[in-house]
C-alpha positions in Angstrom: 7.4 21.2 -66.0 10.2 18.8 -66.9 11.6 19.2 -63.3 8.2 18.4 -61.8 7.9 15.2 -63.9 11.4 14.1 -63.1 10.9 14.8 -59.4 7.6 12.8 -59.5 9.3 9.8 -61.2 12.2 9.9 -58.8 9.7 9.8 -55.9 7.8 6.9 -57.5 11.0 4.9 -58.0 12.2 5.6 -54.5 8.9 4.4 -53.1 9.0 1.3 -55.3 12.5 0.5 -54.2 11.7 1.0 -50.5 8.5 -1.1 -50.7 9.8 -4.0 -52.9 13.5 -4.1 -53.1 14.2 -4.4 -49.4 12.4 -7.8 -49.5 11.1 -7.4 -45.9 7.7 -8.9 -45.6 5.1 -6.2 -45.1 3.6 -7.7 -41.9 6.9 -7.6 -40.2 7.6 -4.0 -40.8 5.0 -2.8 -38.2 5.5 -5.5 -35.5 7.1 -4.7 -32.2 10.7 -6.0 -31.8 11.2 -9.6 -30.8 11.6 -10.2 -27.1 15.0 -11.2 -25.7 13.7 -14.5 -24.2 16.7 -15.5 -22.1 17.1 -12.0 -20.6 13.4 -11.6 -19.9 13.2 -15.0 -18.3 16.1 -14.2 -16.1 14.5 -10.9 -15.1 11.3 -12.6 -14.3 12.9 -15.3 -12.1 15.0 -12.7 -10.3 11.9 -10.6 -9.5 10.0 -13.7 -8.4 13.0 -14.8 -6.3 12.8 -11.5 -4.4 9.1 -11.9 -3.7 8.8 -15.7 -3.3 12.2 -16.5 -1.7 12.9 -19.3 -4.1 15.2 -22.1 -3.1 18.3 -23.0 -5.0 16.5 -26.1 -6.4 13.5 -24.0 -7.5 15.4 -21.3 -9.4 16.8 -23.3 -12.3 13.5 -25.2 -12.7 11.5 -22.0 -12.7 14.0 -20.5 -15.3 13.4 -23.5 -17.6 9.6 -23.2 -17.3 9.6 -19.5 -17.9 12.0 -19.7 -20.8 9.9 -22.4 -22.4 6.8 -20.4 -22.0 8.3 -17.2 -23.4 9.7 -19.1 -26.4 6.2 -20.5 -27.1 4.8 -17.0 -26.7 7.2 -15.5 -29.3 6.6 -18.4 -31.7 2.8 -17.8 -31.9 3.1 -14.0 -32.0 2.4 -13.8 -35.8 -1.0 -15.3 -35.1 -2.0 -12.2 -33.2 -2.2 -10.3 -36.5 -3.4 -13.1 -38.8 -5.8 -15.2 -36.6 -6.8 -13.6 -33.3 -9.1 -16.4 -32.3 -6.4 -19.1 -32.8 -3.9 -16.8 -31.0 -6.2 -16.4 -28.0 -6.9 -20.2 -27.9 -3.2 -21.0 -27.9 -2.4 -18.4 -25.3 -5.1 -19.7 -23.0 -3.7 -23.2 -23.4 -0.2 -22.0 -22.7 -1.3 -20.0 -19.7 -3.0 -23.2 -18.3 0.2 -25.2 -19.0 2.3 -22.6 -17.3 0.1 -22.6 -14.2 0.1 -26.4 -14.1 3.9 -26.5 -14.1 4.3 -23.7 -11.5 1.8 -25.1 -9.0 3.8 -28.3 -8.1 7.1 -26.4 -8.2 6.1 -23.7 -5.7 4.9 -24.2 -2.2 1.3 -23.3 -1.5 2.4 -20.0 0.2 4.7 -19.2 -2.8 2.0 -20.0 -5.3 -0.6 -17.8 -3.5 2.0 -15.0 -3.4 2.7 -15.5 -7.1 -0.9 -15.1 -8.0 -1.0 -11.9 -5.9 1.9 -10.5 -7.9 -0.3 -10.1 -11.1 -0.2 -6.5 -12.2 -3.7 -4.9 -12.6 -3.1 -4.5 -16.3 -0.3 -5.1 -18.8 2.6 -2.8 -17.9 5.7 -2.7 -20.1 7.8 -1.6 -17.1 6.8 -4.7 -15.1 8.5 -7.8 -16.5 5.9 -10.0 -14.7 3.3 -8.8 -17.2 4.9 -11.2 -19.7 3.7 -14.1 -17.6 0.2 -12.9 -16.9 -0.9 -11.0 -20.1 -0.7 -11.6 -23.8 
């Protein structure tokens, strides 16, 4: 009986230590890892370059636009858990802002092709999903 009580207390203290002593906020324990913004932006621009045949002038401008968008997306990520409505509103605004920056940068043909590259649904294996879905 003594061993059972000792084992139970040890289990309680272990759980307490794990839950409170690590000082990691509870809501961050279950979130997906943070995105590598610069790497993801470079991958997106590379993929778009292959499809849209971007000019040397367009590439750095597009990289800046995509990097800025992804940084904003990461910054509001906590809202997805705490305030879904605010998150959706901000994402819609950011999507509109992204499109308004891309439209003058790309030619009409490139922009039309860009719109056609949208995956049918979010696909973790398709880096372009980061531009179209949230």
